[in-house]
N, C-alpha and C positions, 0 to 999 in steps of 0.2 A: 845435672849432665848436660854438658854442649855437643850437639852431633851435628855437622854440616861439612862446608865450604871453606876448609883452612887456608888462608894464605900469607905471605910475606908482604908489606908493603915496603919498597925501598925508596927511599928518597936521597936528593940530590940538591942541595941550599948551594946558592952564589948568586952573583953580582951581573946584572946585565946593564952594560953601558954602550953598546955598538951593535951595527947590523952587521951580519957574516957578508962579508964580498962574496961570496960563495954562490950565494944565494941571500933571498929575502925574509931573514931569520933572524932572529936574537942569538947572538952570542953568551953563553952564560958562562962566567969564568966562576969552577964549581970552588966552593969553601970548607964544605961540611956536607958528610955523609952518613947516611944513620937507618937505622931498621925498627919498624913497628909490627905488632901483630896485628892480621887484618881477617874478613872475613869471619870466619865460626871462630876462629881466634881473637878477634879484637871483643866477641860477645866474653869470651872465656876472663878475658883482662881487665874488661867493666866488671865483671862481678868480683875479682880480686880487688881492683880499685874502690868497691863496697866493700869488703873484707868477707866476701863470699866464695868458700871456698866450691870449688866445682872441677870435675873430669872432664873435658876435652877428646873429643874423637872423632878424627877424621882422616882425610887423605893426604898422603904424600910421595913423591918420589925420591928415588935413593938416591941423594945429590948432596949437594952442600948447601943449599938454602932449606932443606928438611931438617939439615943440623943445628943451622940458626934459629929455627923455629923451636925447636925441642930445647935448645939452651935458653931461648928466651922464657919460654912458659915456664920452665924449671926456675928461671931468676925471679918470677914474678909470683910464686907458688901453685902454677895450674898443672894437673898431674895431666899431660899429654899423651894418649892414647893412638898413637900411628899407625894406621894401615899402608903399607909402603905399595908401590907402582913399582916395576922394573924397569917400563920403558917409558913412562908419562912423568914430567916435571913437578916440582914443588909449585904451585900456582904464586907468580910473583906478579908485582906491580910496581914500576919504578915510575916515578913522579919527580919533575924537576922542576924547582920552584924557586923562583926569586921575587925580593919586595913583596912579600907574605901570597903572590899570585901563582898558581900552578900553570905554567908554560907548557906541558907534554907528558903524556902517559903512555909508558911503553909496558904493554901487557906479556907475560910470559906464562902461557898456558896452554893444555890440551883435554879435553874434558873425558874424565872420569868413569860417565855411563857405562861403556862396556868393561870394565873391570870390574874382575871378580868380586864379592862386598863379603864374603864370608868371614873375613877376618875384622872385618869392622864390623858386623851384626855378632862375631861372637865378644866382642869388648864390649859392644852392649850388654848382651845379655849377662855378661859376666860381672859386674857392677853397677848393674838397674838397682838392684838392694842398696845400694849406699847412699843413693840420692833421694833428694825430697819430692823431685822437680825434672822435667826434659823441656830441656828445649833444643827447638830443630830451625835450626838456621841455616836456611836452602839461598844458596848464589845463582842456582843452575849450571855448577861447573861438573855435575853429575855425582859426585858423593851420595846424594842423594835418591838414586835412581829406584831404591826398594822400598820410600818411604812409608809403605803402608804397614809392611813387615815391621819397623820402627815403631811404630804406632800402637801397633797389634801388642808388642812385648810390651810394652810401657802401660798400657790399659790394663794388659793380663796382670801387671805389678802392683796397678792402683796408684800409678804417676798422673799428677797432671801433666797436661804437655802444652807449651807454648811454642808456636809457629810463626817465625819470620818469613812468608814465601816467596813462590818466584815464581811468576808465570803466569799464564791467564786460564790454568786447569787447577782450581783449588778444591775439587773434590779428591784428588791425589793425596789432599790434609784428612780424609772424613774421619770421624772421631775424636778430632783433636779438641782441647778445652779451649784452647782462645788462638785466632788469626790476627797476624799485627800486620797487614798491608799499609804502606802509603795511599794516599788518594788516587795517586794517578792506576798504581797496580790492581786497585778495588775498581774503579771504574773500567779498567781492563777487563774483568769480569761482569761485571754487573750490567755493564753499560752508562752511555752517559747520564746524568742524573741531576736538573737544572737546581735543585734545593736540595737543601740539608735531609730534611723529609723527605723526598724521594730515595734519596740516599738511606735514610734509616731502613726503607719499606723494602727496596731492593734485598738490602744488606739481609733483614728478615727471613725473606724469601729463599736468597742463598746458605743461609746458616741452617732454616730446616730441610734443607735438600741436603747437605752434608755434614748433621746432626754436629754441630759446632756450638757450643754453649754462651763463650764472649766472643765479640771482632771490635778490637781498637783499630781506625783508622789513623792515621797519623794524616796531620792536613797541612804540613810545612808553616808559614806565618802564621794560620789561622788555627794553631792547637793540634788538638789530638778531639776525638770522640768517642767514649766506648759505648758500644750498644749490645743489648742483652736483653733478649726476648722477656716480656711480662715486666720488665722493669726500666724505669724512667733513666732517659738518655742521657749520660754522662759526658759533660763538654768542657774544655777548659782551654782559656787562650795559651799563643806562644807568650815563654819565658823567655825572650833574647832580647837586649836593647840593641846589640851589632851582630849581625850574621858574617861570619868569616869564612868559615866553610863546614859545607853540611854532611861529608866525609865522615861513613860511620856513627850518626847519629841515632840512625836505626838499632844499631847494636847497643847503643848504650840505652836505649828505651827501653829495650827489650829486655835487657840485662836486672835495670833497675825496677822494672817490672816482676819479674822473677824475685828477687832480692825484695821487694815486699812483701810479695804474697806468700814465699816461705818464713818473715819474720812475723805473719799474722794478720797484715792488712789485708782490708776487703779492696773491691776490683776497682771502687771508685779512688779509694785510699793510694792505691800502687799506680795509679795512670797519674795521679796528680803528683806523684814522687817523680815518676817518670818523664815526666813534662817537664818537672823542674831542672832534672839533669841534662833533656835533651836540649833547654836555654843553657848552659853551661857550657856542653861540648862543642857547639856550633858559631861560638864567639872564642874559639882557638882553632889554629892552625893545623890541617892532616885529621889523621884517627886520632882522638883524643878519648880520654873517661874522665867520670866525674868522680871526687872523692866522696866520703862520707861527710869530712870537713866542710866540704863546699856544701854539700845539701845542706847541713845544717845551719849553716852562714846564710844561706839564699832563704833559705824557709826562715828565718829569725828578722832578716828583712822584709819578708812578705807578710809577715805578723805583726807588724809593728803599723799600724794603721791610723790617717788621718779622721777626724770623724767630724760633726759639725757642717758649718756655711764653708764650702768648698770650691774651688777654682772648677770651669768645666773639665779643662785640659788635663788637671792633676786627678780631677775623679775619675776620670776613663781610665787612668794609669791604674787607680787603685781597685775598680772593680774588674781590672782584669788581674791582679794581685786574688782578688778575693774567689775568682773564680776558677785559677789558676788551683786555688786549696781546696776545689770542691765545694764553696757556698754558694748557696742560689742567693742572688739580689734581687731581691722585690721592689718595682716602681711604682709610685701611683702620681699623681698630677692634682694641682686644683688653685681656686684663688686663694682660699685657706682668711679669708676676712671675717674679722671677729670670733677667734678660735673658742668653740665651746665643748660640750660633755659629746656632743655627736662626733665630732671629726676627732676627738680623741680616742674613743672607743673604736672607730673604724680603722686609726690610724695603729692601735695596738692589736687587734683580727688583720691587719695588712702584714706586720712584722712576721708573725706568728705562719704565715705561707712560707717562710723562709729563714735564711740568717742574716739578711742585712736589710733595710727598708731604707731608699730613697724617694724623699718628696722634691719632686720640680715646683716649682712657683709662679704664678705668673705676675710678673712685674705688673706696676701700678698701670703703665701707659697700655699693657694688652686688657688688662682689667677694664679700663675704660672703655675699650672698642667694644667690648662682650658685652659689659652691664650699663654703659653710658656714664654720663657725669654725676659725679656724687658718691662712687664708686673709686677705688676701694676705701674703707674708714678707718684702717690703719696701713699704713705706708709699707712699702714694701721691707724694709729692714728690721721694720718690728714685727711683722709679720715671722720673717725667715729665725729673727732670734728666739721667740716662742715654741715654733717647732723644733729648729735645735736643743731646745731644754727640756725637750717631750724623752722619755728613755727609750722607745719604741722606736723615734726615729735616727740614723745614723747619719745621713745625710743630707743637706737641704740645698738647693740652687735653683737659681732664677733661671725663667725663660721669657724671652719679649716676645714668639715669634704665636701666632694666634694658634697654631697647635705645638704638643711637644714632640711632634715627628723628628725634626731634626736632633733633637736630643737622643731618641729614641734609636734612632739610627746612629748615631755617636758611642751612644753607650752601651746598648746591645745587653738591654736587663735580661735575667732570666723570666720575668713573671710578671707581667703589668696586672695590675689591680685598678676597680671601681667597684662603685658603692650601687646599690640596687636600683637606681633612676638610669642604669643602663643597663642594655643587654650586650652579650657579649660583642653582636654583629657590629652595635653602636659604639664601642672601644677606639676612640680614634688611634692610629699604630697598631691595632690589634695585628692586622694582618701581616705587618712587617717582622713582628714579633713570632708571630707562628712559624712562617716563612724560615727563619733561622733556627726553629725550634726551640725556642721558648713558648709560654703556658700564659693565658687568661684565666683571670677569676673575678668572678662578682661574690663583691663581701655583704651581707645584707647589715641594715642599718639596725643599731639598737635604739638608737633616739631620734626617731622619723619624724617627729614633732619638732625637734628643734632644727634652724636651720639662718643662717648670717640675714636673710631675706623676712625671716618672721620676727627674728630678733628686733632688727630696724622697723620694722610695721609695730612692732609693742611699743616701742619706744617713741614711737611716732603719735601713737595711740595716748601715751602717757601725757 
């Protein structure tokens, strides 16, 4: 069930070739006109595109636009139960678009805040037993002025409640299962947070105050962050090569999240799918949807992954894809000169800390700077080839800097690991990883009596 502010999106498309002689504004020669479902209606439309049935409940006026909304809902298979106002219009947003750019938006609306909500609440009460989950889609237009009554009904019926919020008072959604604000909306409630760690802590405090189990913050170009107290925070990178229009992307996210959850996915898996869907819709113009076929196609592309020795720019994309799937990327670095049993067991343990292991290898020149002439014994190409052949290693990449910090900043691994000859405070780049929400791990050496230096000393003794 989707309850919230329903809208009608009205589009004019045309060509712009001149400026008006009456005022310094473009003249648009209209070639096409069309309508799309907006607001809470777009959430229901996204569910329909994902082959998930839904009941939509919201408020409209007694006008032609309401009739258009009802007809469009019926056409896509959405059951729309409208509470009607006799003196307020159906919320309509008219956009003028030329050359794939929005030039102007005209809003026709009046708040439903003071409208009698008895008909709306009756629709919810009557049909709540027919659904598995409730989505509250709040655009601040007054439909949800009594949102606590709606949440109380849903909780009493044992339904999970997902909220796409509005405003700076999230206490009005107290008792919801999940709240999904965007980054700006979240900061409007928590206050400014300089790091993701600070954001997590502020959200934890807020969640405790308002009794919410999960918090999904959409971060635009930075992806998404699922925060659940007592569980590792789950981050995914944004999944769009080209952003054309973000209109309605939040509707797609919460619809896909709900579809995945009622289909049996956990919250991490549902976030991963929602992130893919968001990447699909922001590459389209206007309020759009992602279909199951598009999700399957994009998932298949993400699932095919290059391994071995890789280019840094390619690896950046590969890691982002893996993280979008909820995979944990572990990184370690070193010289790995004369690969021995200690290296092998260390790398096997490192791989077990996550899903994929990246090994960054010092170039010959950087080793000479660190260890002096005579090292390395094995040239870079040989060292990388041997590492790439190990079953525990997914990717091998060289670095010529004195530290791996530039690579860490570029690739943003989920975890940085080193051996017991380091403490966490000594791990180079550890502060960077922790600042964006990653973790550090010290791995105990099983063959501490073996090292490249000791092997070379024995060779000299012989």
